[in-house]
VMD Tcl script that draws the C-alpha trace (Angstrom):
set ca {
  {-18.98 2.92 19.24}
  {-16.67 0.53 17.40}
  {-19.15 0.12 14.57}
  {-19.48 3.90 14.23}
  {-15.71 4.40 14.17}
  {-15.33 1.64 11.59}
  {-18.03 3.22 9.44}
  {-16.27 6.59 9.53}
  {-12.91 4.97 8.73}
  {-14.44 2.99 5.85}
  {-15.98 6.17 4.47}
  {-12.60 7.93 4.53}
  {-10.96 4.96 2.80}
  {-13.61 4.89 0.07}
  {-13.20 8.64 -0.46}
  {-9.43 8.28 -0.73}
  {-9.72 5.40 -3.20}
  {-12.18 7.36 -5.33}
  {-9.81 10.33 -5.40}
  {-6.90 8.11 -6.47}
  {-8.96 6.42 -9.19}
  {-10.25 9.77 -10.44}
  {-6.74 11.26 -10.48}
  {-5.32 8.21 -12.26}
  {-8.09 8.27 -14.86}
  {-7.67 12.02 -15.36}
  {-3.90 11.80 -15.90}
  {-4.19 8.70 -18.08}
  {-6.80 10.41 -20.25}
  {-4.66 13.55 -20.46}
  {-1.58 11.54 -21.47}
  {-3.46 9.48 -24.08}
  {-4.84 12.62 -25.68}
}
mol new
graphics top color blue
foreach p $ca { graphics top sphere $p radius 0.5 }
foreach p [lrange $ca 0 end-1] q [lrange $ca 1 end] { graphics top cylinder $p $q radius 0.2 }
display resetview
């Protein structure tokens, strides 16, 4: 139960981090161009 909840939470965190990194890279690339 706990392991499953932690896995789901970790997945959401990873997804959020990826979105932030992608957004940052997108804006940085747009500004540099």
